Residue, then its C-alpha position, 0 to 999 in steps of 0.5 A: m423605570k429608566q428615562l427614555t434617553t435614548l430615543a431618536v426624536t426624528t425632528l420634522t418640524l411642524a407650523l408653529v403651535v401653541a400649547g399644542c393649539g396653533s395656527k398653520s402658516t408654513a410647510t414641512d416634511a411632517s406636514p404635508k397638509a400645510a404644503a397644500e395649503g400654503s399653495k392656495a394664496p387667499t386673496a386680500s378680502a380673504a385673509a381679512t375676513t377668514a379666521p385662520v384654521k386652528t390646529k391640535k398637534i398630535i405626537v405619533g410614535t413610531g420607529t425607523q427600523f422596519p423597512n418599508v413601513a417606518f425607515l429612514d431611506k439614503d437621504g435620512k428622510l422618515t417614510g415607508y407604508d406607516i409614515e406616508l398613510v399618517k402623512e395621508l390622514d394629516k391632509r385630510l384632518p385640518e383640525y390636528e396637526f400630526e408630528f412624528k417622534t421616533m424611537d425603538f419598538a420596544n419604548l412605543l407602548l411605554s411612551l404612550e402609557t407615559n403620555k409622550i406620544d399620542f397614538v402609535a403607527h407601527e403595524i400594531e396587529k390588534n390581539k386581545e392582550r393589547e385591547q386589555k390595555y389600550l384602544f384601538n381604531n376601528e378601521p384595520y389599514a393592513y392584514w397580516k399572516t403570521k407564520v414561522i420564518v428560518a434560514k433558507d437552508n433549514t430543514t428540521v423547522k417545519s412548524i412552531d412545534d419544531l421550535k421546542g427545545k430551540k431558540a425563537l428571536t422576537t421583538a419585545t412587545s410584539a404581537e409575535a412575542t405574544l404568541l411565542e409567550n402564549y405558546n410557552k404557556a401552554h407547552d411549558n416553556a419550550i421554546k427559548i425567546v431571545y428578545q432583540s432590538g427589531a432591526a431587519n439585518d438582526l432577524v437575517n444575520q441571527l437566523t443564517t448564522g444560526r444565533a437562532d433557529g427561527a422567527l415569526g412574522a408577517d407574509f409580506l415581511l420577507p421581501l421587505v427584510d431579506p431582499q437576498s432571500k436568505l430565509k423563508t416562511i414554513g408551516p401554517i398560518i399561526e395567525e390572521a390579525e388585522v393592522r391598527f393604530l393604538f391609542r390611550k384606553n379611557d382617554k376621552d381626547g384619544q377616543e375622539l382622534a381614533d374616530k376622526i382617524d377612521a372617518a378619513l382612513k375611510a375616505v382614504k379607502a373609498d378612493g383607492t389611496l390605501s391600496k395604492l400605499s400598500t402596493q408601493w411600499l409592501g409589494g402588494d394590496f395587504t389593505k383587504k382581508e379577502d386580498s391578503k397573501 
């Protein structure tokens, strides 16, 4: 396996951390918790008697090419629904300090397996194939309904069955890729699967130019990646899935981290913060199963 030398590491500098465990004293873009703590200056007596909060650094794997989910804004700042949610969880977990590490989507799972990151935050859909290899946290933070996506003027493809003999675009290791691969297993490799980088512009360009005939994607995806409405979703829902964070399986520290994230995520849901983030970044509240479109 070649080294991941092309990974784009978004350096969101954290407070000083020594061997993965340190004391938070400064605020950075990647550490909203430190900023909040830094605004409350302790009194001299309190500073003398209160031990600094010990934290464990956690590397969070994500990407930069998913509009409104995990992307670089016009100022080059990493942001989006998953990013801002992780920052919110970071504020509520004083025992941890989260640091983002960005890379191509296809490299996220390998980086998790090889201990380069501690968990993945990139709209990861739970499915049985992934459950066999990885650990999911218990609390979903979004719900997807996957359908077929085609160019707006495409009148020949009306369901996944109509992709037989045609090219379907997908991203390697994605849940959509698994759906297409499973379809092919049951239908004698009827669909020609084309793997691409996962860039939003690539999806629009490939489908509108006819280099690919269709793709699979979530119900809320098109307004994010196709603001000019050049694409459309068609046919019945292929899969309804829960979005969760992904961790290493059979890892004691990973299980403990997942459990604590679940507790914080429940609080983020209960006070309405999660719904607000979804509406802000995804264009609607996709955090409750009954409300997913």
